[in-house]
N, C-alpha and C positions, 0 to 999 in steps of 0.2 A: 519553481515550486509553484504549484495551484491549490489556493486555500478553497475550498468544497465545501458549502452548508447544505446539510442536508434539513428539507424541512426547519426551518428557524421558524421561530414562533416568536419571534418579539424585535421588533424592525429597530429599537435602541441599540440592542446585542450589535446587530448587521451593522450599526455606522458606527460602535467604538469597535470592530475589530476592522473595519477601510480604516480607520483613524490608529490602532495597531501595523498594520499591513505597511501605510504609507511610511510610520516612521522604524521601522526596519527592514525597507527598501523590495518589497512583494505587490506586486500590480494584478495580478490575476485569481479575481475574485467570482466564482460560480455559486450560484443559487440553485439546490436544487427544491420545487414544489415547494415556493415558500412559500408559510402560512400566515404570514403578516406584510400588508405589505408596505413599501416602503416609504416612509413618509416625514411629517416636519422633526419627529423625533431622532431620526436618525439621522439624515441632513444635520440638523445640530449636532450629538455626537459626532461624526465623522468628521466634524472641525471643517480642518484643507483639504482632508481626503473627499472632500466630497465627489472628484471627479474621477475617482473609484467606483463609488456608488453606483455611478452616469454609467458608467460601463459596463458594471456588472451583467453577466452573464445569468439568461434565468431559464433555467431546460426544466424538461419535464420527466422525469427521472437519471440516477443514480448513471446508470448504462450510458449516455451519453454527457453526463459528463464530465467522462473519464476514457471517455471512447479512442482515444487518438495519445492516452498515455503512460506509459512502460512499464512506470509501477504506479502500482494504487497502496495509500499507507491510511489507517486505519486510529483512531484517536480512540484511548476505553478509560473507562475509569474502572472497570471490570474486568480484573484480570485472573484465567483458569485457576477454577481451587484443588486441577487434581495434574500432574506432570503430564497424563495421559490427555490433555485437550488442547492438541497440537493445533487446533483454530484458533486461542490463545495467549497464545505464546508470548509475551512481548519482549519490548525493546525497552527497557529506561529513555526518556526525551536523551539523555542527554551521551547513551550510544546512540542514537537512531542521526543524530545530529551529524554526530563527531563521521556515521561513517557515509552518509547517503549527501553530506556533502560536497562532494565530490562528483555527481554523476555530474554527467550532459544530457543524460536523456530526460526526456519532460518527467516529470511527477506530478504525482493531484494528493495531498494530507484532506480527510476527510475529519470532519465534525459533528458532534450527532444531534439531532433534538433538544434541546433547553430541559425538554422531561423525560425522555425516557434512550437518551442517545441513538448510535447506533445498534441494529436493530442484530441479529448471531448474522443474519442470512447473509447483509452488507460485511461484516464485521470478514465473513468466511471466501469473498471472489475479493476482498485484497491481497498485497505479496504479506505487505509487514505489520503488524500493531506495535502501538507506541501506547507507553501508559508513563506520565509525569506524576512522582513517587508526592507519593502529602502525607496528613498524617489519616490515623489507620480509622477514629474516633470517626471523622469525617470525611472524607477525599474527594468528593465533590466536585472540583471547580466550577464556577457560572462560565458559560462558552467567552465571553469576551475574553475571559482570566488564561483559560486556555490556549487560544487563539496565543494571545498575548507572550506567554512565557515560552510557547512552542517557535514564534520567532522567533522568540526572544535569541535562542537558544539556537536555531540557524543562521543566522546571522554570524555568532560568536564564533561560531565553529571556523562556518564561511574570514569571517578573518583573519583565522589561523591556517586556514590549510593552504596550501605550495603547491599547486600544480592541480592537474587533473588527469583521471584517467577515462577510460571506455569503456561502461559497464554494457553490459549485454542490454539489449529489446526485447523487447516483450515477445517478437518476434521469436529472437533465438531459447529466449528459453522455453519455450511456445514447444518445438523443434524436439529440443533436449527430453523434455517431461513423457513426449511421444514416443521419443526411443524408446523412453524407463519402464513406461507401460507396455510396451510390446515385449523386452523385456521380462519382463513381470508374468505377460501373457507364457510366454514359450516356454520359463522355468516352471509354471505350472502353480505359480500362488492364486489360493482361493481366490475366484474371485470379487468377495466382496470385501476379499483387503488392499486390491490396487491403489480403488480410491483412496484409501489410509498413507498408503506407501508413497498414494505418487506426491500427496500432499504436505506428507514430511517431506518429501527432498526438495520439494518448493519452496516452504521457509528455507531447508539451507540454502537453497542460491538465495533467496527473497534475502537474508538478511546480511549474505556475505557478501553483493552485489560482484558478484563475477563479471569478467570481462567478455566481451563478445568467441577475444580467443578463445578465452580458459575452458567456454561452453564448447566449442568448437574439437578443439582437445577435447574433452570427456566423450561425445557422440562418438570418435573417434572408435574405443574398443570394443562402447555398448555394441555400432553398428555390427562389431565385426563377433561379437560374441553372439546377435542374432542372426549372422549367416553361418556359420557354426553349428548351434545348434538344431538350425533346421536344415544346411546338411548332413547333418547327421542324423538327425532324423529322418530323410530321402533315403540315406547309404541302408539302416534295417528296416526302412519297410521293404527295401529293393529284396536284400539279404533272406526274408520275411517267404516272399515272394517265389 
């Protein structure tokens, strides 16, 4: 699990996060376009995790930070207020930890800016959205606290997990989604609806953590449906002529 901080604004928080990562056995820290320079405060608060700070990867864009990951997870304190807001349909942290801990694929979990969190566009490009249940009167956690709680839950789930299964990688999920788009076009679904239903399926696949085998099995009937629809279309055109 890669910890990705998007445009962190305070070096002290980065130091505290490195310390929490060391506490709970995580070692990959990536910083996207950091607004704070890692200085004395970061190193002091990192304590014995200064080695994680030293090898933290700094990249200019979010795409650079997650391009080799099969799953990307957004964290947010602001969840969708409407059931129709499928982009912000979240898992609780405990649900997420229990599901994702058995993954063998590489994943990145994103934490946003201290002042404003992740943008809607950054959340939209993620496979999963996770939220930490808090008091409704004041639900926003300090980023270092949010990371600590998240890594604790992941570590606890990791200890309890027995065995592993092979979750579908990004390529397999994208092939399945592409076929679903083709099927949607073949059944003449309105064009403006296709991205929405495809995103809904993407959410379902990400939350369920399907395996490569399951993705392959699902692609079979979809391909046959597409082929049958196209064949029927050709037959009707020949009969018409």
